[in-house]
C-alpha positions as CSV (number, residue, x, y, z in Angstrom):
1,M,112.1,99.9,95.8
2,N,112.4,99.9,92.0
3,A,113.5,103.1,90.1
4,M,110.7,104.8,88.2
5,N,110.1,108.0,86.2
6,A,107.0,110.1,85.9
7,M,105.7,108.3,82.9
8,T,105.6,105.0,84.8
9,G,102.2,106.3,86.1
10,W,100.8,106.0,82.6
11,L,102.3,102.5,82.3
12,W,100.4,101.6,85.5
13,V,97.2,102.6,83.8
14,K,98.0,100.6,80.7
15,R,98.9,97.5,82.8
16,G,95.5,97.9,84.5
17,F,93.8,97.5,81.1
18,Q,96.1,94.6,80.3
19,L,95.3,92.7,83.5
20,F,91.6,93.3,82.9
21,R,91.8,91.9,79.4
22,K,93.3,88.7,80.7
23,Q,90.1,87.7,82.5
24,P,87.5,90.4,81.9
25,A,84.4,88.3,82.8
26,E,86.0,87.0,86.0
27,M,87.1,90.5,87.1
28,L,83.6,91.8,86.5
29,T,82.1,88.9,88.4
30,L,84.4,89.6,91.4
31,F,83.4,93.3,91.2
32,F,79.7,92.6,91.1
33,A,80.0,90.1,94.0
34,Y,81.8,92.9,96.0
35,M,79.0,95.4,95.1
36,F,76.2,93.1,96.0
37,L,77.9,92.1,99.3
38,N,78.3,95.8,100.1
39,M,74.6,96.4,99.4
40,G,73.7,93.6,101.8
41,I,76.0,94.9,104.5
42,G,74.5,98.4,104.0
43,L,71.1,97.0,105.0
44,I,72.3,96.2,108.5
45,P,70.9,98.9,110.9
46,V,73.4,101.5,112.1
47,A,76.5,99.3,111.5
48,G,75.7,99.2,107.8
49,Q,76.7,102.8,107.5
50,F,80.3,102.3,108.4
51,L,81.0,98.6,107.8
52,P,81.6,99.0,104.0
53,L,84.4,101.5,104.7
54,L,85.8,99.4,107.6
55,L,86.1,96.4,105.2
56,V,87.7,98.3,102.3
57,P,91.3,97.1,103.2
58,V,90.1,93.5,103.5
59,F,88.3,93.5,100.2
60,A,91.2,95.4,98.6
61,M,93.3,92.3,99.0
62,S,90.7,90.3,97.0
63,F,91.4,92.5,94.0
64,M,95.1,92.6,94.6
65,Q,95.2,88.8,94.8
66,A,93.0,88.5,91.7
67,C,95.4,90.7,89.7
68,R,98.3,88.7,91.0
69,Q,96.7,85.5,89.8
70,A,95.8,87.0,86.5
71,E,99.4,88.1,86.0
72,R,100.5,84.5,86.6
73,G,97.8,83.0,84.3
74,E,95.8,81.5,87.2
75,R,92.0,81.4,87.1
76,I,90.0,83.9,89.2
77,Y,87.0,82.7,91.1
78,P,84.3,84.8,92.9
79,N,85.2,83.1,96.2
80,L,88.4,85.1,96.0
81,L,86.3,87.9,97.5
82,L,86.8,86.3,100.9
83,V,90.5,85.8,100.7
84,G,91.3,88.8,102.9
85,F,89.3,87.4,105.8
86,R,91.6,84.3,105.7
87,S,94.8,86.4,105.9
88,P,96.9,86.2,109.0
89,A,96.8,90.0,108.8
90,I,93.0,90.3,109.1
91,A,93.2,92.0,112.5
92,N,95.5,94.7,111.2
93,L,93.4,95.1,108.0
94,L,90.4,95.8,110.2
95,K,92.4,98.3,112.3
96,L,93.4,100.0,109.0
97,G,89.7,100.1,108.2
98,V,89.1,102.0,111.4
99,L,91.7,104.5,110.4
100,Y,90.0,104.8,107.0
101,I,86.8,105.9,108.9
102,L,88.6,108.3,111.2
103,A,90.6,109.9,108.4
104,A,87.5,110.2,106.2
105,T,85.5,111.7,109.0
106,V,88.2,114.3,109.8
107,A,88.5,115.2,106.1
108,V,84.8,115.7,105.6
109,A,84.5,117.6,108.8
110,A,87.3,119.9,107.7
111,S,85.2,121.0,104.7
112,S,83.0,123.0,107.1
113,L,85.8,125.5,107.3
114,I,85.1,126.3,103.7
115,D,81.4,125.8,103.0
116,N,79.9,126.2,106.5
117,G,79.0,122.5,106.8
118,V,77.2,122.0,103.5
119,F,79.3,119.1,102.4
120,W,79.3,117.6,105.9
121,N,75.5,117.8,106.1
122,F,75.2,116.3,102.6
123,V,77.4,113.3,103.6
124,M,75.7,112.8,106.9
125,S,72.1,113.2,105.8
126,Q,72.5,111.8,102.2
127,E,69.7,114.1,101.1
128,P,69.9,115.5,97.6
129,I,70.8,119.2,97.2
130,D,68.8,121.5,95.0
131,P,71.0,122.0,91.8
132,K,69.8,125.7,91.7
133,T,71.4,126.4,95.1
134,L,74.5,124.3,94.5
135,P,76.8,126.9,92.9
136,E,76.4,129.4,95.8
137,S,76.6,126.7,98.5
138,G,80.3,126.5,98.3
139,M,80.2,122.7,98.4
140,F,82.5,122.2,95.5
141,W,85.3,124.1,97.2
142,G,84.5,122.3,100.5
143,M,84.9,118.9,98.6
144,M,88.2,120.1,97.2
145,F,89.5,121.1,100.6
146,S,88.3,117.8,102.1
147,G,90.3,115.9,99.4
148,L,93.4,118.0,100.2
149,V,93.1,117.2,103.9
150,Y,92.6,113.5,103.1
151,L,95.6,113.3,100.8
152,P,98.3,112.5,103.5
153,A,96.0,109.7,104.8
154,M,95.6,108.3,101.3
155,M,99.3,108.3,100.8
156,A,99.7,106.4,104.1
157,F,96.9,103.9,103.3
158,W,97.8,103.3,99.6
159,Y,100.2,100.3,100.1
160,A,99.3,99.5,103.7
161,A,97.0,96.6,103.1
162,P,99.3,94.6,100.8
163,L,102.4,95.4,102.9
164,M,100.6,93.8,105.9
165,A,99.1,90.9,104.0
166,W,102.1,90.1,101.8
167,N,105.1,91.5,103.6
168,S,103.9,90.7,107.2
169,M,104.5,94.3,108.3
170,S,102.9,95.8,111.4
171,L,100.2,98.4,111.0
172,S,102.4,101.3,111.9
173,K,105.3,100.1,109.8
174,A,103.1,99.5,106.7
175,I,101.6,103.0,107.1
176,F,105.1,104.5,107.4
177,Y,106.5,102.7,104.3
178,S,103.4,103.4,102.3
179,F,103.5,107.2,103.0
180,F,107.1,107.6,102.1
181,A,106.9,105.3,99.1
182,V,104.1,107.4,97.6
183,R,106.0,110.6,98.5
184,R,109.1,109.4,96.8
185,A,107.1,108.5,93.6
186,A,105.1,111.7,93.7
187,A,105.7,112.6,90.1
188,T,104.7,109.1,89.0
189,F,101.5,109.2,91.0
190,T,100.7,112.6,89.7
191,V,100.8,111.3,86.1
192,Y,98.8,108.2,87.2
193,G,96.1,110.4,88.9
194,L,95.9,112.8,85.9
195,A,95.6,109.8,83.5
196,W,92.7,108.4,85.4
197,A,91.1,111.8,85.7
198,A,91.2,112.0,81.9
199,I,90.0,108.5,81.3
200,G,87.4,108.3,84.1
201,V,86.0,111.8,84.0
202,F,86.7,113.6,80.7
203,L,86.3,110.6,78.4
204,P,82.7,109.8,79.7
205,L,81.9,113.6,79.6
206,M,83.0,113.9,76.0
207,L,81.1,110.8,75.1
208,S,78.0,112.1,76.8
209,L,78.2,115.4,74.8
210,I,78.7,113.5,71.5
211,I,75.7,111.2,72.2
212,A,73.6,114.1,73.3
213,V,74.3,116.1,70.2
214,V,74.1,113.2,67.7
215,L,71.2,111.2,69.2
216,G,69.6,113.4,71.9
217,N,68.4,110.3,73.7
218,A,69.0,110.1,77.4
219,T,68.1,106.3,77.5
220,V,70.9,105.5,74.9
221,L,73.2,107.7,76.9
222,M,72.6,105.6,80.1
223,I,72.8,102.3,78.2
224,I,76.3,103.2,77.0
225,L,77.7,105.1,80.1
226,M,76.6,102.6,82.8
227,P,78.6,99.6,81.4
228,L,81.5,101.9,80.5
229,S,81.6,103.3,84.1
230,V,81.6,99.8,85.6
231,V,84.4,98.6,83.3
232,L,86.6,101.6,83.9
233,T,86.1,101.2,87.7
234,V,87.3,97.6,87.5
235,V,90.2,98.5,85.3
236,M,91.2,101.2,87.8
237,Y,91.1,98.5,90.6
238,C,93.3,96.3,88.3
239,S,95.8,99.2,88.0
240,F,96.4,99.3,91.8
241,Y,98.4,96.0,91.6
242,P,101.1,97.4,89.2
243,T,101.7,100.4,91.5
244,Y,102.6,97.9,94.2
245,A,104.6,95.5,92.1
246,D,106.7,98.3,90.6
247,V,107.5,99.9,93.9
248,F,107.9,96.8,96.2
249,G,108.4,94.1,93.7
250,E,106.0,91.2,92.9
251,P,105.2,89.2,96.0
252,E,106.9,85.8,95.8
253,Q,106.7,84.1,99.2
254,K,103.6,85.4,101.0
255,E,100.5,83.6,99.7
256,L,97.0,84.5,100.9
257,P,95.1,81.4,102.0
258,Q,92.6,80.5,99.3
259,P,89.0,79.9,100.1
260,A,87.8,76.4,99.6
261,T,86.2,75.8,96.2
């Protein structure tokens, strides 16, 4: 494990932007392919509700592999989206997806201790909540508590997929190493998380206020914020790879099988 300081978290964010700039069109194409595939999966009756979450670790390796190839100057193609399904670790990646579902369910259910089930009902029913009743519903604090409950699982899952796919670790070993790697780099991840909170939340918010004051046009606001939101999401995905490479080193030997072109 490489030595790091807290400000390495900011460097991870910067490297995410650098990786994106290497092949922005290709990264965006991969992202849109992922979104459209998820939309198609979501149309499947019953199974479509949990399959996208189940497949998160599998698709995560698509973006990790894309970032690795961008780092090495190799071209990124949309069929890279299927690379995780060709990995020898596919069974363990799917098992990890099951754990994602279980952990998320427990975390959301735990919010009922704070808001009497408001957040749970919102997630399960997916029905909009009246903004007028939102402040007194307690859902905000329920969401915060849910996130706190999910935090240990997020630490355990953060590196688990690449450790299984690139380092040939078992599911339990990958989860163990991931949890303690994140714990050891807690200060670094704190800076990383705060940086993304500033870029992904406060930057669009400030931009929204400026546009609202200067132009007062909701259409212009959407035209600007939607592409910005997409780009920032993809850059954030790109920044996941540096967190792995700095902690466990850049993968040298384990290659994920490439889909046929």
